[in-house]
C-alpha positions as a Python dict, from the first residue, in 0.01 Angstrom:
ca = {
    (1, 'M'): (0, 0, 0),
    (2, 'R'): (272, 286, 20),
    (3, 'L'): (635, 236, 38),
    (4, 'L'): (898, 485, 24),
    (5, 'Q'): (1170, 467, -245),
    (6, 'S'): (1464, 459, -32),
    (7, 'Q'): (1334, 128, 164),
    (8, 'P'): (1428, -211, -25),
    (9, 'M'): (1175, -450, -130),
    (10, 'A'): (1174, -754, 98),
    (11, 'N'): (1209, -1061, -93),
    (12, 'I'): (1073, -1307, 155),
    (13, 'K'): (717, -1403, 163),
    (14, 'S'): (727, -1366, 541),
    (15, 'A'): (890, -1013, 532),
    (16, 'V'): (646, -894, 287),
    (17, 'K'): (374, -1011, 490),
    (18, 'R'): (503, -819, 775),
    (19, 'V'): (551, -479, 511),
    (20, 'E'): (172, -517, 469),
    (21, 'I'): (82, -555, 813),
    (22, 'A'): (313, -221, 914),
    (23, 'E'): (95, -34, 676),
    (24, 'R'): (-232, -153, 785),
    (25, 'N'): (-138, -70, 1137),
    (26, 'R'): (42, 261, 1067),
    (27, 'L'): (-310, 372, 868),
    (28, 'R'): (-517, 251, 1162),
    (29, 'N'): (-301, 402, 1403),
    (30, 'K'): (-300, 724, 1222),
    (31, 'S'): (-693, 717, 1213),
    (32, 'Y'): (-740, 690, 1561),
    (33, 'K'): (-510, 920, 1671),
    (34, 'S'): (-638, 1182, 1397),
    (35, 'A'): (-980, 1113, 1570),
    (36, 'V'): (-855, 1146, 1913),
    (37, 'K'): (-730, 1497, 1838),
    (38, 'T'): (-1044, 1606, 1682),
    (39, 'L'): (-1269, 1492, 1931),
    (40, 'M'): (-1008, 1705, 2211),
    (41, 'K'): (-1036, 1979, 2019),
    (42, 'K'): (-1389, 1973, 1981),
    (43, 'C'): (-1423, 1894, 2381),
    (44, 'L'): (-1211, 2172, 2467),
    (45, 'T'): (-1369, 2442, 2237),
    (46, 'S'): (-1697, 2315, 2394),
    (47, 'V'): (-1531, 2374, 2741),
    (48, 'D'): (-1433, 2734, 2666),
    (49, 'K'): (-1782, 2786, 2519),
    (50, 'F'): (-1937, 2632, 2854),
    (51, 'G'): (-1705, 2878, 3040),
    (52, 'T'): (-1808, 3210, 2874),
    (53, 'D'): (-2186, 3077, 2916),
    (54, 'P'): (-2250, 2840, 3164),
    (55, 'T'): (-2559, 2711, 3111),
    (56, 'T'): (-2696, 2349, 3153),
    (57, 'D'): (-2715, 2335, 2764),
    (58, 'N'): (-2355, 2401, 2748),
    (59, 'L'): (-2291, 2146, 3045),
    (60, 'T'): (-2470, 1872, 2856),
    (61, 'T'): (-2272, 1933, 2517),
    (62, 'V'): (-1966, 1949, 2748),
    (63, 'N'): (-2054, 1592, 2909),
    (64, 'Q'): (-2117, 1481, 2573),
    (65, 'Q'): (-1816, 1566, 2428),
    (66, 'M'): (-1623, 1449, 2701),
    (67, 'S'): (-1809, 1121, 2668),
    (68, 'D'): (-1713, 1079, 2334),
    (69, 'A'): (-1404, 1163, 2337),
    (70, 'F'): (-1266, 949, 2650),
    (71, 'S'): (-1445, 641, 2473),
    (72, 'K'): (-1206, 680, 2188),
    (73, 'I'): (-928, 725, 2407),
    (74, 'D'): (-1011, 424, 2560),
    (75, 'K'): (-1046, 215, 2240),
    (76, 'A'): (-723, 354, 2106),
    (77, 'V'): (-514, 238, 2448),
    (78, 'K'): (-666, -102, 2391),
    (79, 'K'): (-575, -129, 2052),
    (80, 'G'): (-241, -25, 2138),
    (81, 'V'): (-243, 335, 1921),
    (82, 'L'): (-186, 502, 2256),
    (83, 'H'): (54, 403, 2581),
    (84, 'P'): (-200, 374, 2875),
    (85, 'N'): (-26, 675, 3057),
    (86, 'N'): (-75, 911, 2714),
    (87, 'G'): (-437, 829, 2745),
    (88, 'A'): (-452, 905, 3095),
    (89, 'R'): (-307, 1206, 3049),
    (90, 'K'): (-514, 1343, 2754),
    (91, 'K'): (-829, 1278, 2946),
    (92, 'S'): (-701, 1407, 3313),
    (93, 'R'): (-623, 1751, 3089),
    (94, 'L'): (-989, 1701, 2929),
    (95, 'A'): (-1156, 1684, 3309),
    (96, 'R'): (-908, 1975, 3418),
    (97, 'A'): (-1009, 2199, 3179),
    (98, 'L'): (-1398, 2139, 3259),
    (99, 'K'): (-1286, 2130, 3640),
    (100, 'R'): (-1141, 2492, 3599),
    (101, 'H'): (-1425, 2634, 3440),
    (102, 'Q'): (-1681, 2471, 3655),
    (103, 'T'): (-1493, 2642, 4009),
    (104, 'V'): (-1499, 3007, 3782),
    (105, 'A'): (-1908, 2931, 3690),
    (106, 'A'): (-1979, 2817, 4046),
}
């Protein structure tokens, strides 16, 4: 468990438990947010690659990356890590990036 030096240690049993729960949730939230950022970056990279070389293989890769990112974003929203509007905005950005490259390629 990670406590900051400036934080006073709780004396009450329920307060100690809340500190432990808050720490557990902080680590879980950090993990989800990091995974979402990584998947979004991978997806945007593959979208850019598709934009420079619009082949069906690259499109398949983009769709798979986007599916993985959407899934992780939806799970983060479901767990309460991300606000629903934040999740919707992230998904919209990914879809808009692909749409922009598909219209150029067509």
